[in-house]
C-alpha positions as CSV (number, residue, x, y, z in Angstrom):
1,M,0.1,-0.1,0.1
2,T,1.5,3.5,-0.9
3,P,1.7,5.6,2.0
4,A,-0.2,9.0,2.2
5,P,1.7,12.0,1.3
6,S,3.2,13.9,4.4
7,L,1.6,17.2,5.1
8,S,5.3,18.6,5.0
9,N,5.1,18.2,1.3
10,N,2.8,21.2,0.3
11,R,2.1,20.3,-3.1
12,E,1.2,16.7,-2.5
13,A,-0.9,17.7,0.6
14,R,-3.0,20.1,-1.2
15,N,-4.5,17.2,-3.2
16,F,-5.7,15.9,-0.1
17,L,-7.3,19.3,2.0
18,P,-10.7,20.5,1.1
19,P,-10.8,24.2,-1.0
20,Q,-12.4,25.8,2.2
21,L,-9.7,24.7,4.3
22,L,-7.2,25.7,2.0
23,S,-8.8,29.4,1.6
24,H,-9.2,29.7,5.5
25,K,-6.9,32.3,7.1
26,G,-8.8,32.4,10.6
27,F,-10.2,35.5,12.5
28,S,-8.2,38.1,14.1
29,L,-8.6,39.6,17.4
30,L,-10.4,42.6,16.2
31,E,-12.9,40.7,14.4
32,V,-13.7,38.5,17.4
33,L,-13.8,41.9,19.5
34,I,-16.4,43.7,16.9
35,A,-18.5,40.0,16.8
36,L,-18.8,40.3,20.7
37,T,-19.3,43.9,20.6
38,I,-22.7,43.4,18.2
39,M,-24.0,40.2,20.1
40,A,-23.6,42.3,23.4
41,T,-25.3,45.1,21.8
42,V,-28.2,43.3,20.4
43,S,-28.7,41.3,23.8
44,A,-28.9,44.7,25.5
45,F,-31.8,45.7,23.6
46,M,-33.7,42.4,23.3
47,F,-33.2,41.2,27.2
48,P,-35.6,43.9,28.6
49,A,-38.1,43.5,25.6
50,L,-38.1,39.6,26.6
51,I,-38.7,40.4,30.1
52,Q,-41.3,42.7,29.3
53,F,-42.9,40.2,26.9
54,Q,-42.9,37.5,30.2
55,D,-44.2,40.1,32.5
56,Q,-47.0,40.7,30.0
57,G,-47.5,36.9,29.7
58,V,-47.6,36.6,33.7
59,R,-50.3,39.7,33.8
60,E,-52.6,38.0,31.3
61,I,-52.5,34.7,33.0
62,S,-53.2,36.3,36.4
63,K,-56.0,38.3,35.0
64,N,-57.7,35.5,33.1
65,D,-57.3,33.1,36.5
66,L,-59.0,35.8,38.1
67,A,-61.8,36.2,35.9
68,D,-62.1,32.2,35.7
69,R,-62.2,32.0,39.6
70,A,-64.8,34.7,40.0
71,Q,-67.0,33.0,37.2
72,R,-66.9,29.9,38.8
73,L,-67.7,31.3,42.3
74,S,-70.5,33.3,40.7
75,I,-72.1,29.9,39.3
76,Y,-71.7,28.1,42.2
77,L,-73.3,30.5,44.3
78,S,-76.1,31.1,41.9
79,R,-77.1,27.6,41.9
80,E,-77.0,27.2,45.7
81,L,-78.9,30.5,46.2
82,G,-81.3,29.8,43.3
83,M,-82.5,26.5,45.5
84,A,-83.6,28.4,48.6
85,G,-87.1,27.3,49.8
86,F,-86.8,24.1,47.7
87,M,-89.6,21.9,48.4
88,L,-90.2,24.0,51.8
89,G,-92.6,26.8,50.4
90,R,-92.4,30.6,51.3
91,R,-92.8,30.4,54.8
92,P,-92.0,26.5,56.5
93,E,-94.9,25.6,58.8
94,P,-94.4,25.1,61.4
95,S,-91.0,26.8,61.8
96,I,-87.9,24.4,61.0
97,T,-85.5,24.1,63.7
98,V,-81.8,23.5,62.8
99,N,-79.3,23.0,65.6
100,T,-81.4,25.0,68.4
101,T,-82.0,27.7,65.8
102,N,-85.8,28.4,64.5
103,Y,-86.4,29.2,60.8
104,D,-89.7,31.1,60.0
105,A,-89.0,31.7,56.4
106,T,-86.3,30.0,54.0
107,I,-84.0,33.1,53.8
108,L,-82.4,34.5,56.6
109,V,-81.1,38.1,55.7
110,N,-78.2,39.4,57.8
111,N,-77.7,43.0,56.5
112,S,-74.5,45.3,57.3
113,N,-74.3,48.8,55.8
114,N,-70.5,49.4,55.9
115,A,-69.3,45.7,56.6
116,D,-69.9,42.5,54.4
117,D,-73.6,41.0,54.6
118,E,-74.5,37.2,55.1
119,I,-77.2,35.1,54.2
120,T,-78.5,31.7,55.2
121,I,-80.9,29.8,53.4
122,L,-82.9,26.7,53.9
123,K,-83.6,24.1,51.2
124,A,-84.3,20.4,50.7
125,E,-81.6,18.4,48.8
126,S,-81.3,14.5,47.6
127,F,-79.4,12.1,49.7
128,F,-76.7,10.3,47.8
129,P,-77.3,7.7,46.9
130,K,-81.1,8.6,46.8
131,V,-83.4,7.5,49.5
132,V,-86.8,6.5,48.7
133,A,-90.1,5.3,50.4
134,F,-91.1,1.8,49.1
135,E,-94.8,1.8,50.4
136,N,-97.7,4.0,50.1
137,V,-98.5,6.0,53.0
138,A,-101.7,8.0,53.5
139,S,-101.9,11.6,55.0
140,G,-102.3,11.5,58.7
141,G,-99.4,8.6,59.1
142,T,-96.3,9.1,61.0
143,N,-94.0,6.1,60.0
144,I,-92.5,6.1,56.7
145,K,-90.6,3.1,55.2
146,I,-87.5,3.8,53.1
147,E,-85.0,1.7,51.3
148,I,-81.4,2.7,51.1
149,P,-78.9,1.1,48.9
150,R,-76.6,-1.6,50.6
151,D,-73.6,-0.1,49.3
152,E,-74.0,3.2,51.0
153,F,-73.2,1.4,54.3
154,Q,-70.5,-0.2,53.4
155,T,-66.7,0.5,54.8
156,S,-63.6,0.8,52.9
157,N,-62.6,-2.8,53.5
158,G,-66.2,-4.2,52.5
159,N,-67.8,-4.7,56.0
160,L,-71.2,-3.4,56.5
161,I,-71.6,-0.7,59.1
162,S,-73.3,-2.6,62.0
163,S,-74.4,-0.2,64.7
164,A,-77.8,1.4,63.8
165,D,-76.5,4.7,65.5
166,D,-73.4,4.6,63.0
167,R,-75.9,4.2,60.5
168,R,-78.3,7.1,61.5
169,A,-75.0,9.2,62.0
170,H,-73.6,8.0,58.3
171,L,-76.8,9.2,56.5
172,G,-76.9,12.4,58.7
173,L,-80.5,11.6,59.9
174,Q,-79.7,11.8,63.7
175,A,-81.4,14.3,65.8
176,D,-79.7,17.4,66.5
177,T,-77.8,17.7,63.2
178,S,-78.6,19.6,60.4
179,Y,-80.3,16.8,58.9
180,N,-83.2,15.9,61.6
181,N,-85.9,17.4,59.4
182,I,-86.8,15.7,55.9
183,A,-89.1,16.4,52.9
184,F,-90.9,14.7,50.3
185,E,-90.9,15.6,46.7
186,N,-93.8,17.8,46.0
187,H,-94.9,18.1,49.6
188,K,-93.4,21.9,49.8
189,R,-92.7,21.5,53.7
190,G,-90.2,20.1,56.1
191,Y,-91.1,17.4,58.8
192,P,-89.1,17.0,62.0
193,L,-88.1,13.5,63.0
194,L,-88.4,11.8,66.5
195,N,-85.3,12.1,68.5
196,D,-82.6,9.3,68.8
197,A,-84.0,8.3,72.0
198,D,-87.2,7.6,70.3
199,K,-85.3,6.0,67.2
200,G,-86.4,8.6,64.7
201,V,-84.7,6.4,62.1
202,Q,-85.2,2.8,62.7
203,F,-83.6,0.2,60.7
204,T,-85.7,-3.0,59.9
205,G,-84.1,-5.2,57.4
206,I,-81.0,-5.8,55.2
207,T,-81.2,-7.8,52.0
208,A,-78.5,-8.4,49.3
209,A,-79.5,-4.9,47.5
210,V,-80.9,-2.6,50.2
211,V,-81.1,-1.8,53.7
212,Q,-84.7,-1.1,54.9
213,A,-85.7,1.3,57.6
214,T,-88.7,3.3,59.0
215,I,-88.7,7.2,59.2
216,K,-90.9,8.3,62.5
217,L,-92.1,11.9,62.1
218,K,-92.3,13.8,65.4
219,A,-95.7,13.7,67.1
220,G,-98.3,16.1,65.7
221,D,-96.3,16.8,62.8
222,D,-98.0,13.9,60.9
223,L,-98.1,14.0,56.8
224,R,-100.5,16.3,55.2
225,E,-100.6,14.6,51.8
226,D,-100.3,11.4,50.8
227,I,-96.7,9.3,49.9
228,S,-96.5,7.3,46.7
229,E,-94.6,4.4,46.9
230,G,-90.9,5.6,45.1
231,S,-91.5,9.0,46.2
232,E,-88.0,10.5,46.7
233,I,-87.0,11.6,50.5
234,L,-85.0,14.8,50.9
235,K,-83.0,16.0,53.7
236,V,-83.6,19.6,54.8
237,R,-80.4,21.9,55.3
238,A,-79.4,25.1,56.3
239,K,-76.5,26.9,54.9
240,R,-74.9,30.3,55.5
241,F,-72.7,32.3,53.1
242,Y,-70.3,34.8,54.6
243,V,-66.7,36.5,54.5
244,A,-64.3,36.0,57.3
245,T,-60.8,36.7,57.8
246,S,-58.4,34.1,59.2
247,G,-54.5,33.8,58.9
248,G,-54.5,37.1,57.3
249,E,-56.8,36.1,54.1
250,S,-60.2,37.2,53.6
251,Q,-62.1,34.0,52.9
252,L,-65.6,33.1,51.3
253,L,-67.2,30.4,53.5
254,I,-70.1,28.0,53.6
255,D,-71.2,26.8,56.9
256,D,-74.2,24.1,56.9
257,L,-74.4,24.7,60.8
258,S,-73.7,21.1,61.5
259,A,-70.8,19.8,63.7
260,P,-68.2,20.2,61.2
261,P,-66.2,23.6,60.7
262,A,-67.3,25.8,57.8
263,T,-66.2,25.0,54.4
264,I,-63.7,27.5,52.6
265,L,-65.2,28.3,48.8
266,D,-62.5,30.9,48.1
267,R,-59.6,32.3,50.1
268,S,-59.3,35.5,48.4
269,V,-62.6,37.1,48.7
270,D,-62.3,40.6,50.1
271,G,-66.3,41.7,49.7
272,F,-69.9,40.2,49.8
273,Q,-73.2,42.1,49.5
274,V,-76.4,40.8,48.9
275,R,-79.6,42.9,47.8
276,Y,-83.2,41.4,47.6
277,L,-86.2,42.1,45.2
278,I,-89.5,42.3,46.7
279,D,-92.6,43.3,44.8
280,G,-90.4,45.1,42.1
281,T,-88.4,46.8,44.8
282,W,-84.7,46.3,45.7
283,E,-84.2,46.1,49.4
284,D,-81.2,45.7,51.7
285,N,-82.9,44.4,54.9
286,P,-86.3,43.3,53.8
287,A,-88.9,42.9,56.6
288,H,-90.7,39.9,55.0
289,A,-87.9,37.4,53.7
290,E,-90.7,34.9,52.4
291,D,-91.4,37.3,49.8
292,I,-87.9,37.4,48.3
293,R,-88.4,36.7,44.5
294,V,-84.7,37.3,43.2
295,I,-81.4,37.7,45.2
296,R,-78.5,39.9,43.8
297,F,-75.3,39.1,45.0
298,Y,-72.0,41.1,44.9
299,L,-68.5,39.4,45.2
300,L,-65.2,41.3,45.4
301,V,-62.5,38.6,44.2
302,R,-58.9,39.1,44.8
303,S,-56.1,37.7,42.4
304,L,-54.2,34.5,44.3
305,N,-50.7,36.3,43.4
306,P,-49.6,39.8,43.9
307,Q,-48.6,41.4,40.0
308,K,-45.2,42.8,40.1
309,G,-45.0,46.6,39.4
310,L,-48.8,47.0,40.4
311,T,-50.2,49.1,43.2
312,N,-53.8,49.1,43.5
313,T,-55.6,52.1,44.4
314,T,-58.9,51.8,43.2
315,D,-61.9,51.8,45.7
316,Y,-64.5,49.4,44.7
317,S,-67.2,50.4,47.2
318,S,-69.2,52.3,44.8
319,Q,-69.1,48.9,42.6
320,M,-70.4,46.6,45.5
321,G,-74.0,47.9,45.1
322,P,-75.9,50.6,47.0
323,K,-77.5,50.7,50.5
324,T,-80.6,51.9,51.2
325,G,-80.8,54.3,48.2
326,S,-77.2,55.6,48.5
327,N,-73.9,53.8,47.7
328,I,-71.8,52.1,50.0
329,P,-69.4,54.3,52.0
330,A,-66.1,55.0,50.2
331,G,-63.4,53.4,51.6
332,T,-65.3,50.5,52.7
333,Y,-63.8,48.3,49.9
334,G,-60.5,49.8,49.2
335,P,-58.2,51.6,48.1
336,Y,-56.1,48.7,49.3
337,N,-52.7,49.7,47.8
338,D,-51.1,46.5,47.5
339,A,-50.2,44.7,44.8
340,F,-53.3,42.4,44.1
341,R,-55.8,42.7,41.0
342,R,-59.6,42.5,42.1
343,L,-62.8,42.1,40.3
344,V,-66.2,42.6,41.1
345,I,-68.9,40.1,39.8
346,T,-72.5,40.4,40.3
347,E,-75.3,38.1,39.8
348,D,-79.1,38.2,40.0
349,V,-80.9,34.7,41.0
350,E,-84.1,33.7,41.1
351,V,-85.1,31.7,44.2
352,K,-87.7,29.0,44.9
353,N,-89.2,30.2,48.1
354,Y,-92.0,31.8,46.2
355,V,-93.5,28.2,45.6
356,A,-96.9,28.1,47.2
357,R,-97.6,25.1,49.3
């Protein structure tokens, strides 16, 4: 084999080197310095623009997140408040007692002229799974037989809850809870149960598919109407909506007035105001809550995170609705002088408490 020519032989070496390499002379120090200077100059202009673009993106994300959260809260409150009085009529008869509190109407108004409002509603809602009557009961009766899916009483390891007291507690049908009143579909009134000592809910049998029980109404509150087989049994609940401060956060909460603590709906709500439509007139503190037709609520929702470079000096008081003909006093809702965005959202909700019994 003939050895490759030595690179020291310039004439023969040229036959083995590409033209690009033969014509390359390298960069001078001056050329390198000029290139670095150009790159530094371009970066000096582009970097601030990039940072500004990123900040703008963060602001848009924060703005959209705030609007989405406010909309979700509005939908949830509209759905809950719109069910005020569902299956209970305008004025519960007799008054319904929930956790030692007597309710003579299905909407309890708590108005404040220079602070957040509160509202408590009563409604009947379905058990989950559904509970139904499995026999016909004529008006005047006090014992109603019901069926509950057996799966409802099975624990995580597949065993059946054996204690009757534990079953009542699991359903939330024991006395002295927010569920110690029940309703029946299309009856439009609530019925109190007997207390635990008298076995307001007495379990009578277990099959492969269902657990059977008898609901016993309190003496003197017998059925006003017939119950047909398959009628759904509903639990009566009281729910209070309000804003409270905890751990430095202003939170929107819902309290079902039972033993567990209130549930936080949102940790960043700075204001809650409510108005009521009665006979075509908006009122803040109606004397006859049973005549409320529409609830209008105002929510002041705060962004979850501060925005760089923002100082929020807006006073939202005038946007949170009038009070007895005049606006909420200036300074009630701002200016906060912080770096958080805020948004006022309002909604009108038609309620169910106008339904006649």
